[in-house]
C-alpha positions in Angstrom: -45.1 -37.4 -26.5 -44.0 -34.1 -28.3 -44.3 -35.8 -31.7 -47.8 -37.0 -31.0 -48.8 -33.5 -29.9 -47.4 -32.0 -33.2 -49.3 -34.5 -35.2 -52.5 -33.8 -33.4 -52.1 -30.1 -34.0 -51.4 -30.7 -37.7 -54.6 -32.7 -38.1 -56.5 -29.9 -36.4 -55.0 -27.4 -38.8 -55.8 -29.3 -41.9 -59.4 -29.7 -40.9 -59.8 -26.0 -39.9 -58.0 -24.8 -43.0 -60.0 -27.0 -45.2 -63.4 -25.8 -43.8 -62.3 -22.1 -44.0 -61.1 -22.7 -47.6 -64.5 -24.2 -48.5 -66.4 -21.3 -47.0 -64.2 -18.8 -48.8 -64.8 -20.5 -52.1 -68.5 -20.9 -51.5 -69.0 -17.3 -50.2 -68.9 -15.5 -53.7 -71.7 -17.9 -55.0 -73.8 -17.4 -51.9 -73.2 -13.6 -52.3 -74.4 -13.6 -56.0 -77.6 -15.6 -55.0 -78.4 -13.2 -52.2 -77.8 -10.1 -54.3 -80.1 -11.4 -57.0 -82.8 -12.2 -54.4 -82.6 -8.6 -53.0 -82.6 -7.1 -56.4 -85.7 -9.0 -57.3 -87.4 -8.1 -54.0 -86.9 -4.5 -54.3 -87.2 -4.3 -58.2 -83.8 -3.1 -58.7 -80.9 -3.6 -61.0 -77.3 -2.7 -61.3 -76.4 -0.1 -63.9 -73.5 0.1 -66.2 -71.5 2.1 -63.6 -72.3 -0.4 -60.8 -75.0 1.8 -59.3 -78.5 0.6 -58.3 -81.3 1.8 -60.5 -85.2 1.0 -60.4 -86.9 -0.8 -63.1 -88.2 2.4 -64.6 -84.7 3.9 -64.6 -85.2 6.2 -61.6 -83.1 6.5 -58.5 -84.2 3.8 -55.9 -85.5 4.7 -52.5 -83.4 5.4 -49.5 -84.7 2.2 -47.7 -83.9 0.0 -50.6 -80.4 1.4 -51.1 -79.5 1.1 -47.4 -80.7 -2.4 -47.1 -78.7 -3.5 -50.2 -75.5 -1.7 -49.0 -75.8 -3.4 -45.5 -76.1 -6.8 -47.1 -73.1 -6.3 -49.4 -70.9 -5.0 -46.4 -72.0 -7.9 -44.3 -70.5 -10.2 -46.9 -67.4 -8.2 -47.3 -66.9 -8.4 -43.4 -67.5 -12.2 -43.5 -64.8 -12.5 -46.2 -62.3 -10.5 -44.1 -63.0 -12.6 -41.0 -62.7 -15.9 -42.9 -59.5 -14.8 -44.7 -58.0 -13.5 -41.5 -58.9 -16.8 -39.8 -57.1 -18.7 -42.5 -54.0 -16.4 -42.4 -53.8 -16.9 -38.5 -54.2 -20.6 -38.8 -51.5 -20.7 -41.5 -49.1 -18.4 -39.7 -49.5 -20.3 -36.3 -48.9 -23.7 -38.1 -45.9 -22.6 -40.2 -44.5 -20.9 -37.2 -44.9 -24.1 -35.1 -43.3 -26.2 -37.9 -40.4 -23.9 -38.4 -39.4 -23.2 -34.8 -40.1 -26.7 -33.6 -37.7 -28.0 -36.3 -35.1 -25.3 -35.8 -35.0 -25.6 -31.9 -35.2 -29.3 -31.7 -31.6 -29.8 -31.3 -30.8 -26.9 -29.2 -33.6 -27.5 -26.7 -36.4 -25.1 -25.6 -35.5 -21.5 -25.6 -37.6 -18.3 -24.8 -36.4 -16.4 -27.8 -38.4 -18.9 -30.1 -41.7 -18.1 -28.4 -41.0 -14.3 -28.2 -39.8 -14.0 -31.8 -42.6 -16.2 -33.1 -45.1 -13.9 -31.4 -43.5 -10.7 -32.8 -43.3 -12.0 -36.4 -46.9 -13.3 -36.2 -48.2 -9.9 -35.1 -46.3 -8.3 -38.1 -47.8 -10.8 -40.5 -51.3 -10.4 -39.0 -51.2 -6.6 -39.6 -49.9 -6.9 -43.1 -52.4 -9.5 -44.0 -55.3 -7.4 -42.6 -54.3 -4.4 -44.6 -54.1 -6.5 -47.9 -57.5 -8.2 -47.1 -59.2 -5.1 -46.2 -58.0 -3.3 -49.2 -59.1 -6.1 -51.5 -62.6 -5.8 -50.1 -62.8 -2.0 -49.8 -60.5 -0.8 -52.6 -61.9 2.8 -52.4 -61.1 3.2 -48.7 -57.6 4.7 -48.1 -56.2 3.5 -44.9 -53.1 5.9 -45.1 -55.0 9.1 -44.6 -56.9 7.4 -41.7 -53.6 6.8 -39.8 -52.1 10.1 -40.9 -55.1 12.0 -39.5 -54.8 10.3 -36.1 -51.3 11.5 -35.2 -52.5 13.0 -31.8 -54.2 9.8 -31.0 -51.0 7.8 -31.9 -49.0 10.0 -29.6 -51.4 9.5 -26.7 -51.5 5.8 -27.3 -47.7 5.7 -27.6 -47.2 7.5 -24.3 -49.7 5.1 -22.5 -47.9 2.2 -23.9 -44.4 3.5 -23.2 -43.6 1.0 -20.5 -45.2 -1.9 -22.4 -43.2 -1.2 -25.5 -40.0 -0.6 -23.5 -40.6 -4.2 -21.9 -41.1 -5.6 -25.3 -38.0 -4.3 -27.1 -35.9 -4.8 -24.0 -37.3 -8.5 -23.9 -36.3 -8.8 -27.6 -32.8 -7.5 -27.0 -32.4 -9.6 -23.9 -33.5 -12.8 -25.4 -31.5 -12.2 -28.5 -28.4 -12.3 -26.4 -29.7 -15.2 -24.4 -28.0 -14.6 -21.1 -30.0 -17.2 -19.3 -32.8 -19.7 -19.8 -35.6 -21.2 -17.9 -34.1 -23.4 -15.1 -30.8 -21.3 -14.7 -30.1 -19.8 -11.3 -29.5 -15.9 -11.6 -28.6 -13.4 -8.9 -29.8 -9.9 -9.6 -28.0 -7.3 -7.6 -30.1 -5.8 -4.7 -33.0 -7.8 -5.8 -32.7 -11.5 -5.1 -31.5 -14.9 -6.2 -33.6 -17.6 -7.6 -34.4 -20.0 -10.5 -35.8 -18.6 -13.7 -39.4 -20.0 -14.3 -40.4 -18.1 -17.3 -39.5 -15.3 -19.8 -42.1 -13.4 -21.6 -42.2 -10.2 -23.7 -43.2 -8.3 -20.5 -40.6 -9.6 -17.9 -39.0 -12.6 -16.0 -40.4 -14.7 -13.3 -37.9 -16.0 -10.7 -38.6 -18.5 -8.0 -36.5 -17.5 -5.0 -35.1 -20.0 -2.6 -37.8 -18.9 -0.1 -40.3 -20.1 -2.7 -41.3 -16.6 -3.3 -42.1 -15.4 -6.8 -40.0 -12.4 -8.0 -41.2 -10.7 -11.2 -39.0 -8.2 -12.8 -39.8 -6.3 -16.0 -37.5 -6.5 -19.1 -36.8 -2.8 -18.9 -35.7 -2.9 -15.4 -33.8 -6.2 -16.0 -31.8 -4.7 -18.8 -30.2 -2.1 -16.5 -29.3 -4.6 -13.8 -26.0 -6.7 -13.3 -27.0 -10.3 -13.5 -25.0 -13.3 -12.2 -25.9 -16.4 -14.0 -25.3 -20.0 -13.2 -26.4 -22.0 -16.2 -27.9 -25.4 -15.5 -25.9 -26.9 -18.4 -22.6 -26.0 -16.7 -20.7 -27.2 -13.8 -20.7 -24.3 -11.5 -18.2 -23.8 -8.6 -18.9 -23.0 -5.0 -16.5 -22.1 -2.1 -17.0 -23.1 1.5 -14.8 -21.7 4.3 -13.6 -23.3 7.5 -10.6 -23.1 9.9 -8.4 -25.2 12.1 -5.8 -24.5 14.8 -2.1 -24.3 14.0 -1.0 -27.4 15.7 -2.3 -29.9 13.0 -0.6 -30.7 9.8 -2.0 -28.7 6.9 -1.2 -31.5 4.4 -3.2 -34.1 6.3 -6.1 -31.7 7.0 -6.4 -30.8 3.3 -6.3 -34.6 2.4 -9.0 -35.6 5.0 -11.4 -32.8 4.0 -11.0 -33.6 0.3 -11.8 -37.3 0.8 -14.7 -36.4 3.0 -16.5 -34.2 0.5 -16.0 -36.1 -2.7 -18.8 -38.4 -2.3 -21.3 -35.6 -1.0 -24.6 -35.6 -2.8 -24.7 -33.0 -5.7 -21.0 -32.7 -5.8 -19.7 -33.4 -9.2 -17.2 -36.2 -9.6 -16.0 -34.8 -12.9 -13.8 -32.2 -11.2 -11.7 -32.9 -8.1 -12.5 -30.6 -5.2 -9.8 -28.2 -4.2 -8.9 -27.7 -0.5 -6.4 -24.9 0.0 -5.1 -22.5 2.7 -6.8 -19.1 2.3 -5.0 -17.2 5.0 -2.9 -17.6 8.1 -5.2 -15.9 10.6 -4.7 -14.5 14.0 -6.5 -17.5 15.6 -5.7 -20.3 13.2 -5.3 -21.6 9.5 -8.2 -20.3 7.5 -9.2 -22.8 4.6 -11.5 -22.7 1.6 -13.1 -25.7 -0.2 -13.8 -25.1 -3.9 -16.1 -27.8 -5.4 -18.3 -28.0 -8.6 -22.0 -28.6 -8.1 -24.3 -30.4 -10.5 -27.7 -28.7 -9.6 -26.9 -25.1 -8.6 -30.4 -24.4 -7.3 -29.5 -26.7 -4.4 -26.3 -25.0 -3.4 -27.5 -24.0 0.0 -28.3 -27.6 1.0 -24.9 -28.8 -0.6 -22.9 -26.1 1.3 -24.6 -27.1 4.6 -23.8 -30.8 3.9 -20.1 -30.2 3.2 -19.8 -28.2 6.5 -21.4 -31.2 8.3 -19.0 -33.6 6.7 -16.0 -31.4 7.7 -17.2 -31.3 11.3 -17.5 -35.1 11.5 -14.0 -35.7 9.9 -12.6 -33.1 12.4 -14.3 -34.9 15.3 -13.0 -38.4 14.2 -9.5 -37.2 13.7 -9.4 -35.0 16.9 -8.7 -31.9 14.8 -10.0 -28.6 16.5 -11.7 -25.6 14.8 -10.0 -22.4 15.5 -11.9 -19.7 17.3 -10.9 -16.1 18.1 -8.5 -16.1 21.1 -6.2 -13.5 22.6 -3.4 -14.0 25.0 -3.3 -11.1 27.3 0.0 -10.2 29.1 -0.7 -7.9 32.2 2.2 -5.7 32.5 2.9 -4.8 36.1 2.3 -1.3 36.8 5.5 0.5 37.9 5.6 1.6 41.4 5.2 5.3 41.6 6.3 7.2 44.7 4.2 9.9 46.2 5.4 13.4 46.6 6.3 12.8 50.3 8.2 9.6 49.5 10.2 11.4 46.7 11.1 14.1 49.2 12.2 11.5 51.8 14.4 9.7 49.2 16.0 13.1 48.3 16.5 14.0 51.9 18.1 10.6 52.7 20.6 11.2 49.9 21.4 14.8 50.7 22.0 13.8 54.4 24.7 11.4 53.3 26.6 14.1 51.3 29.6 15.4 53.2 29.2 19.1 52.1 25.7 19.3 53.7 26.8 17.7 57.0 26.6 21.0 59.0 23.0 21.3 57.9 20.2 20.6 60.3 17.3 18.1 59.4 15.1 21.1 58.7 17.5 22.6 56.4 18.1 19.4 54.6 14.4 18.8 54.2 14.1 22.4 52.9 16.9 21.7 50.4 15.3 18.4 49.3 12.0 20.0 48.5 13.8 22.7 46.4 15.8 20.1 44.4 14.9 18.6 41.0 15.3 15.0 39.9 17.0 14.5 36.6 17.7 11.3 34.4 20.4 11.0 31.8 21.2 8.3 29.3 24.5 6.3 29.2 27.2 8.4 27.4 25.3 11.7 27.8 27.1 14.7 29.2 25.5 16.1 32.3 27.7 19.2 32.3 30.3 20.4 29.9 33.7 22.2 30.6 33.3 26.0 29.9 29.5 26.2 30.2 28.0 28.7 32.7 27.1 27.0 35.9 24.4 27.9 38.3 23.6 24.5 39.9 25.2 21.4 41.5 24.3 17.7 41.3 24.1 14.8 43.7 24.2 11.3 42.2 21.4 9.1 43.5 21.5 6.2 41.0 24.3 5.1 38.6 27.9 6.3 38.0 29.5 9.3 36.4 33.0 10.1 35.3 34.7 13.5 35.4 36.8 14.4 32.4 39.3 17.2 31.5 41.0 17.8 28.0 44.7 16.7 27.9 46.6 16.3 24.7 43.4 16.6 22.7 41.9 13.6 24.5 39.4 13.6 27.4 41.3 12.4 30.5 39.2 10.8 33.3 40.3 12.3 36.5 37.6 11.0 38.8 34.6 8.7 38.9 31.5 9.4 41.1 28.7 7.1 42.3 25.7 7.3 44.7 25.7 10.3 47.1 28.6 11.9 45.4 28.2 15.4 44.1 29.7 17.7 41.3 29.1 21.1 39.8 29.4 22.8 43.2 32.0 25.3 41.9 29.6 26.8 39.3 26.8 26.8 41.9 28.7 28.6 44.6 30.8 31.0 42.7 29.1 31.3 39.2 32.3 30.3 37.5 32.4 28.4 34.3 32.3 24.6 34.5 36.0 23.4 35.0 35.3 19.8 33.8 32.9 17.7 31.8 30.8 15.2 33.6 29.4 12.1 31.6 27.1 9.4 32.7 28.5 6.0 32.4 25.2 4.2 32.6 21.6 5.4 33.2 22.0 8.0 35.9 19.5 9.8 38.2 20.8 13.0 39.9 19.3 15.7 42.2 19.9 19.2 40.7 20.3 21.9 43.4 19.9 25.4 42.2 21.2 28.8 43.4 17.7 29.8 44.7 17.4 26.6 46.8 20.8 27.0 48.7 20.9 30.8 49.1 18.5 31.0 52.2 20.7 28.1 53.8 23.9 30.1 53.3 22.1 33.2 54.8 21.1 31.3 58.0 24.1 29.0 58.3 27.5 30.9 57.5 29.5 27.9 58.7 28.4 26.0 55.6 30.5 28.2 53.5 33.7 27.1 55.3 32.8 23.5 54.9 32.1 24.0 51.2 35.3 25.8 50.8 37.4 22.8 52.0 35.5 20.6 49.5 36.3 23.1 46.8 39.9 23.1 47.5 40.1 19.4 47.4 38.5 19.4 43.9 40.8 22.1 42.6 43.8 20.2 43.6 42.8 17.5 41.2 42.4 20.0 38.4 45.6 22.1 38.9 49.3 21.3 38.5 51.8 21.3 41.3 53.3 24.7 40.4 49.8 26.3 40.4 49.0 25.0 43.8 52.3 26.2 45.4 52.0 29.7 43.8 49.1 30.8 46.0 48.9 31.3 49.8 46.3 29.2 51.6 45.0 32.1 53.6 44.7 34.4 50.6 43.1 31.6 48.5 40.5 30.8 51.2 39.7 34.5 51.7 39.3 34.8 47.8 37.0 31.9 47.5 34.7 32.8 50.5 34.6 36.3 49.0 33.5 35.0 45.7 30.8 32.9 47.3 29.4 35.9 49.3 29.4 38.1 46.4 27.7 35.6 44.1 24.9 35.0 46.6 24.8 38.8 47.7 25.7 37.9 51.3 
């Protein structure tokens, strides 16, 4: 079909060129005859210098001179037109012949058409200058163009975008990044199939069947992703599955399901691989090679469909976002009254506070502070200043004193036991170190809490004294105990308590 078209154009060219050639050859003879006729009509002749003169040798009239010059110029214009028509015909035929032969093996490209147009325009301009100069040798075209610089600047500015598109199109097509039929993606503009490339711009048919026209100047500044129609272009489709199914079997089933999908190339084996181990399941990707990239949307959809059906047949489930929520039980918190009641209950079971009334114990409980200590943490240390005592309400503690460079445990205390009363009542430094054996809760009773009780209940001092004496017996040697009279020792301790509390 293409060969028949070329032959038909060749015949048309030969006929047209032959007719133009005959006219060009006959035109000088016709011009001579016409000039002779005009000279005879007006009684004129051509002088030695080529000027018109009358039969009597005088200067011819204005009318005769103008008519003869118009006739001669008409023939010059006809010659220019005929020669340009012949040049255009020759250039177009030679261009058709050369580019059709050169591009026959590489297939149709846009650069052939664009380059042929540019070269043709250059040849036309050169030919016009030569032909015009041959007919009007006395007319200088260079001064004409030199004198029109301002006009040239105005025209250049007016054609700035057009010339920019032209040269950008030449540069773009010289590199040949894409051809008609390729799928291209232009950032922030669109994706589609290239329909045509011209000196002005590119026409792209989008997948919504809309026509996107982008000028070459703009296209030269964009990032273009090209999927050539002569290549096997790869596509990736994502899916997921739950963790309980074998990844090996899942990959095999999906690969077999998509191998025979329409438009999937059988030249390259599809790849099914794990993309990520997600929160809800295994995340997969299918990489396949497509024959006609402009149909990738339909092919992607068909592959997803095949995956759904193979999952349905094999009872494989797709993963979807799931969350396992563990509701942590809120710890029971006691109200202020309940906390005071618990403290009151513990203080009522402490022997040293047995002489107190319920009102006094309640007052003491409200003034006490709950403390918590970690296992192995020292609650009080030997030698530190003491101004409070402690009641154990949870856990166990051990009482230690140094002996032969080691800490000797002299007592162990548990719930409702107390310690630190010597520092609270007398202000003396701590005589022992008390360490928590496990996590321990204690009630701390400070000097400010117990002073009002001592003032209203002096009998409590004697009861506390007895407890103090029992504790001191554990911390003193036998000689130290025998060396002090009981009455003197009791009077001394009670005096220390009264002085410390200001009673």
